[in-house]
C-alpha positions as CSV (number, residue, x, y, z in Angstrom):
1,X,39.6,113.6,18.7
2,X,38.9,111.0,16.0
3,X,38.3,107.5,17.1
4,X,41.6,105.6,17.5
5,X,43.8,108.7,17.2
6,X,46.7,108.7,19.6
7,X,46.9,111.8,21.8
8,X,49.7,114.1,20.7
9,X,50.4,112.1,17.5
10,X,49.2,114.9,15.3
11,X,51.2,118.1,15.5
12,X,49.3,121.3,16.3
13,X,50.3,124.1,14.0
14,X,50.0,126.4,17.1
15,X,52.5,124.3,19.2
16,X,55.9,125.8,20.0
17,X,59.2,124.6,21.5
18,X,59.3,121.1,20.0
19,X,62.6,119.3,20.8
20,X,63.4,116.1,18.9
21,X,63.8,113.0,20.9
22,X,67.3,111.7,21.6
23,X,68.4,109.0,19.1
24,X,71.3,106.7,18.5
25,X,72.8,109.5,16.3
26,X,72.7,112.1,19.1
27,X,76.4,111.3,19.8
28,X,77.3,112.9,16.5
29,X,75.7,116.2,17.7
30,X,76.1,116.2,21.5
31,X,74.1,118.8,23.5
32,X,73.4,121.3,20.7
33,X,70.5,123.1,19.2
34,X,69.1,121.4,16.1
35,X,70.0,124.5,14.2
36,X,73.6,124.9,15.3
37,X,76.3,124.6,12.7
38,X,74.0,123.5,9.8
39,X,74.7,126.5,7.5
40,X,78.4,125.6,7.2
41,X,77.6,122.3,5.6
42,X,75.3,123.6,3.0
43,X,77.7,124.0,0.1
44,X,79.2,122.2,-2.9
45,X,78.0,119.1,-4.5
46,X,74.9,117.6,-2.9
47,X,73.1,114.6,-4.4
48,X,69.3,114.1,-4.4
49,X,69.5,110.3,-4.1
50,X,67.4,108.0,-6.1
51,X,65.9,105.0,-4.3
52,X,67.0,101.6,-5.7
53,X,64.3,98.9,-5.9
54,X,64.6,95.2,-6.7
55,X,62.9,93.6,-9.7
56,X,60.1,92.6,-7.3
57,X,59.6,96.2,-6.3
58,X,61.1,96.0,-2.8
59,X,63.8,98.3,-1.4
60,X,67.2,97.1,-2.7
61,X,69.2,97.8,0.4
62,X,72.4,96.2,-1.0
63,X,72.2,98.7,-3.9
64,X,71.4,101.5,-1.5
65,X,74.5,100.9,0.6
66,X,76.6,100.6,-2.6
67,X,75.2,103.9,-3.9
68,X,75.9,105.6,-0.6
69,X,79.5,104.3,-0.7
70,X,79.9,105.5,-4.3
71,X,78.7,109.0,-3.3
72,X,81.2,109.2,-0.4
73,X,84.0,107.9,-2.6
74,X,83.1,110.4,-5.4
75,X,83.3,113.4,-3.0
76,X,79.7,114.3,-2.6
77,X,79.3,117.0,0.1
78,X,75.8,116.2,1.2
79,X,73.0,113.7,0.5
80,X,69.2,114.1,0.2
81,X,67.2,111.0,1.2
82,X,63.6,110.6,0.1
83,X,63.2,113.7,-2.0
84,X,61.2,113.7,-5.2
85,X,64.2,112.0,-7.0
86,X,64.0,109.3,-4.3
87,X,60.3,108.6,-5.1
88,X,59.3,109.7,-1.6
89,X,55.6,109.6,-2.4
90,X,55.9,105.9,-3.1
91,X,57.6,105.0,0.2
92,X,55.9,103.6,3.3
93,X,56.8,105.1,6.7
94,X,58.9,102.0,7.5
95,X,60.8,102.2,4.2
96,X,61.4,105.9,4.8
97,X,62.8,105.1,8.2
98,X,65.0,102.3,6.8
99,X,66.5,104.4,4.0
100,X,67.3,107.3,6.4
101,X,68.7,105.0,9.1
102,X,71.0,103.2,6.6
103,X,72.1,106.5,5.1
104,X,72.9,108.0,8.5
105,X,74.7,104.8,9.7
106,X,76.8,104.7,6.5
107,X,77.6,108.4,6.3
108,X,78.4,108.5,10.1
109,X,78.6,112.3,10.3
110,X,81.1,112.7,7.5
111,X,78.7,114.8,5.4
112,X,75.2,116.2,6.1
113,X,72.1,114.1,5.4
114,X,69.0,116.0,4.4
115,X,65.7,114.3,4.7
116,X,62.9,115.1,2.3
117,X,59.9,116.0,4.5
118,X,57.6,118.2,2.4
119,X,54.0,117.2,2.3
120,X,50.7,118.6,1.0
121,X,49.8,120.5,4.3
122,X,51.6,122.0,7.2
123,X,50.6,119.5,9.9
124,X,51.8,116.5,7.8
125,X,55.0,118.3,7.0
126,X,55.7,119.0,10.6
127,X,55.0,115.4,11.5
128,X,57.4,114.1,8.8
129,X,60.1,116.6,9.8
130,X,59.8,115.4,13.4
131,X,60.0,111.8,12.2
132,X,63.3,112.7,10.4
133,X,64.6,114.6,13.4
134,X,63.9,111.6,15.7
135,X,65.9,109.4,13.2
136,X,68.9,111.8,13.4
137,X,68.8,113.7,10.1
138,X,70.8,116.8,9.9
139,X,68.4,119.0,7.9
140,X,65.0,118.9,6.3
141,X,64.5,119.6,2.6
142,X,60.9,121.0,2.4
143,X,59.3,121.4,-1.0
144,X,56.5,123.8,-1.4
145,X,53.2,122.0,-0.7
146,X,52.3,120.3,-4.0
147,X,48.9,120.6,-5.7
148,X,47.2,122.8,-3.2
149,X,48.8,126.0,-4.5
150,X,49.0,128.2,-1.4
151,X,49.3,132.0,-1.6
152,X,52.7,133.6,-0.8
153,X,51.4,134.6,2.6
154,X,50.4,130.9,3.1
155,X,53.9,129.8,2.2
156,X,55.4,132.2,4.8
157,X,53.1,130.8,7.5
158,X,53.8,127.2,6.4
159,X,57.6,127.5,6.5
160,X,57.7,129.4,9.7
161,X,55.5,126.8,11.4
162,X,57.7,123.9,10.1
163,X,60.8,125.7,11.2
164,X,59.3,126.4,14.6
165,X,57.9,122.9,15.3
166,X,59.7,120.4,13.1
167,X,62.9,120.1,15.1
168,X,65.3,120.4,12.1
169,X,66.9,123.2,10.2
170,X,64.8,123.8,7.1
171,X,66.0,124.1,3.5
172,X,63.3,125.6,1.3
173,X,62.8,123.9,-2.0
174,X,61.2,125.6,-5.0
175,X,60.3,123.5,-8.0
176,X,57.1,125.0,-9.5
177,X,57.1,122.7,-12.5
178,X,56.4,119.8,-10.2
179,X,54.3,121.4,-7.5
180,X,52.3,124.1,-9.3
181,X,53.5,126.6,-6.7
182,X,56.3,129.2,-7.1
183,X,58.1,130.4,-4.0
184,X,58.9,134.0,-5.0
185,X,62.2,135.8,-4.1
186,X,60.3,138.4,-2.1
187,X,58.7,135.6,-0.1
188,X,62.1,134.0,0.5
189,X,63.3,137.5,1.7
190,X,60.5,137.3,4.4
191,X,61.8,133.9,5.6
192,X,65.5,134.3,5.7
193,X,65.5,136.0,9.1
194,X,64.1,132.9,10.8
195,X,67.0,131.1,12.5
196,X,65.6,127.7,11.6
197,X,65.5,128.4,7.8
198,X,69.0,127.9,6.6
199,X,68.9,127.8,2.8
200,X,67.0,127.3,-0.5
201,X,67.2,124.8,-3.3
202,X,66.0,126.8,-6.3
203,X,65.1,124.7,-9.4
204,X,64.0,127.5,-11.7
205,X,66.5,127.9,-14.5
206,X,66.1,131.6,-15.3
207,X,69.2,133.6,-14.5
208,X,66.9,136.4,-13.2
209,X,65.6,134.1,-10.5
210,X,69.0,133.3,-9.2
211,X,70.1,136.9,-9.5
212,X,67.1,137.8,-7.2
213,X,68.0,135.2,-4.6
214,X,71.8,135.7,-4.4
215,X,71.5,139.0,-2.4
216,X,69.8,137.0,0.3
217,X,72.9,134.8,1.0
218,X,74.4,135.2,4.4
219,X,76.3,133.3,7.1
220,X,72.9,131.8,8.0
221,X,71.3,131.3,4.6
222,X,72.6,129.3,1.6
223,X,71.4,129.6,-2.0
224,X,71.7,126.3,-3.9
225,X,70.9,125.6,-7.5
226,X,68.5,122.7,-8.1
227,X,68.9,122.7,-11.8
228,X,71.8,120.7,-13.2
229,X,72.0,122.3,-16.7
230,X,72.3,125.9,-15.2
231,X,74.2,125.1,-12.0
232,X,77.6,126.1,-13.3
233,X,76.3,129.6,-14.3
234,X,74.5,129.9,-10.9
235,X,77.7,129.0,-8.9
236,X,79.8,131.3,-11.0
237,X,77.4,134.0,-10.1
238,X,77.8,133.2,-6.4
239,X,75.5,130.3,-5.5
240,X,76.8,128.1,-2.7
241,X,76.4,124.8,-4.5
242,X,74.1,122.4,-6.3
243,X,71.6,119.8,-5.2
244,X,71.9,117.5,-8.2
245,X,70.1,114.6,-9.9
246,X,72.9,113.8,-12.3
247,X,75.4,113.3,-9.5
248,X,73.7,110.0,-8.6
249,X,75.6,108.6,-11.6
250,X,78.4,111.1,-11.7
251,X,79.4,112.1,-8.1
252,X,83.0,112.8,-8.8
253,X,82.3,114.7,-12.0
254,X,79.7,117.0,-10.3
255,X,82.1,117.5,-7.3
256,X,84.7,118.7,-9.8
257,X,82.1,121.0,-11.4
258,X,81.3,122.5,-8.1
259,X,84.9,122.9,-7.0
260,X,85.8,124.7,-10.2
261,X,82.7,126.9,-10.3
262,X,83.0,127.9,-6.7
263,X,86.8,128.2,-6.8
264,X,87.2,131.3,-9.0
265,X,88.0,129.3,-12.2
266,X,85.3,130.3,-14.6
267,X,87.1,129.1,-17.8
268,X,87.9,125.7,-16.3
269,X,84.4,125.4,-14.8
270,X,82.7,126.2,-18.1
271,X,85.0,123.7,-20.0
272,X,84.2,121.0,-17.5
273,X,80.5,121.8,-17.7
274,X,80.8,121.1,-21.4
275,X,81.9,117.5,-20.5
276,X,78.5,117.1,-18.7
277,X,76.4,118.6,-21.5
278,X,75.5,115.3,-23.1
279,X,73.8,114.2,-19.9
280,X,71.6,117.2,-19.2
281,X,69.0,116.7,-22.0
282,X,68.9,113.0,-21.4
283,X,68.0,113.5,-17.7
284,X,64.9,115.4,-18.9
285,X,63.6,113.1,-21.6
286,X,61.0,111.6,-19.3
287,X,59.9,112.6,-15.8
288,X,62.6,112.5,-13.1
289,X,63.8,110.1,-11.8
290,X,63.1,107.8,-14.8
291,X,66.2,108.7,-16.8
292,X,68.7,108.8,-13.9
293,X,67.4,105.5,-12.7
294,X,68.1,104.0,-16.2
295,X,71.7,105.2,-15.8
296,X,71.9,103.7,-12.3
297,X,70.4,100.4,-13.4
298,X,73.0,100.3,-16.2
299,X,75.6,100.7,-13.5
300,X,74.2,97.9,-11.3
301,X,72.1,100.0,-8.8
302,X,68.5,98.8,-8.6
303,X,65.9,97.7,-11.1
304,X,63.1,100.0,-12.0
305,X,60.5,102.4,-10.4
306,X,57.2,102.2,-8.7
307,X,53.9,102.9,-10.4
308,X,52.7,105.2,-11.7
309,X,56.2,105.7,-12.9
310,X,57.5,103.3,-15.6
311,X,61.0,102.4,-16.6
312,X,62.6,104.4,-19.4
313,X,60.9,104.0,-22.8
314,X,62.7,101.7,-25.3
315,X,63.2,104.7,-27.6
316,X,65.8,106.1,-25.2
317,X,67.5,102.9,-24.1
318,X,70.3,103.1,-26.6
319,X,71.1,106.6,-25.5
320,X,71.0,105.4,-21.9
321,X,73.5,102.6,-22.6
322,X,75.8,105.1,-24.4
323,X,75.7,107.5,-21.5
324,X,76.4,104.8,-18.9
325,X,79.7,104.0,-20.7
326,X,80.4,107.8,-20.9
327,X,79.6,108.3,-17.3
328,X,81.9,105.5,-16.1
329,X,84.8,107.0,-18.2
330,X,84.1,110.5,-16.9
331,X,84.0,109.3,-13.3
332,X,87.4,107.6,-13.8
333,X,88.8,110.9,-15.1
334,X,87.1,113.0,-12.5
335,X,88.3,110.9,-9.5
336,X,91.9,111.9,-10.2
337,X,91.2,115.6,-9.6
338,X,88.3,115.5,-7.1
339,X,89.3,116.6,-3.6
340,X,88.0,114.2,-0.9
341,X,84.9,115.4,0.9
């Protein structure tokens, strides 16, 4: 053991039977397995939340609370805290805990809260998942380990270990453009039988990828789009919902998109998707979450990002200002038709 290491603080990847400690949120889930009932909540419009900062670079907890309230009012059906859109890599452990605690207290069990827990290796991912479990999170969103580029067999071993030992139901997250690692459908097929692996966020846009994953859907495994521009198509094909970046600024509009797409109304869904088309290219003009945080800043939520990310380039600021006004108008229109979460 290394000098100063606390016994038991580092999870063994051979350990089994971990049970998360009881927390103040345990009353929301009395006397149940950490996996019980999670699948039923994994559907519809789920927001991958951005993390608001002050101009001085601190957490803006006032803006965070207002953003959470806006999401609930807009009908979001789930929230992701400290994912890649939330700049998880730039957060301290204390900040991670604070964001998650405030989110859980604000939501108070009305919709599921997913904690981003994916790290570069298995032991660290288990430790972060246990941390989120102890805080009272409902599920863990676990991205493929970035940069290290494991084999498909390594990914199977990784996810099974996290599901066995982390204490939370696991939602797989595949975004190879950011991680350099592609979780293939045949690998997902090897993982779906694990009772602690309850869904996947698939961010690849090709229709062939979604078509390969949809047959894996079941009562215990949800398939979610992680790509805003192609989410309507994915849901019309049978996907359970969307984990969205754009819904930070447009929660009611994305809720309506999901309701229409999943409700057997393809014509109306595609027509509504056209209303969102101006936002899709903008959200990709610079690395996520730079563009969406420009929209949020224009709406009064936070002031910038943490290095090495910079605020939106001035070349795109006029477009951001135009889209802020468009988003506010579309939200007003959407809210009249959105069913409450």
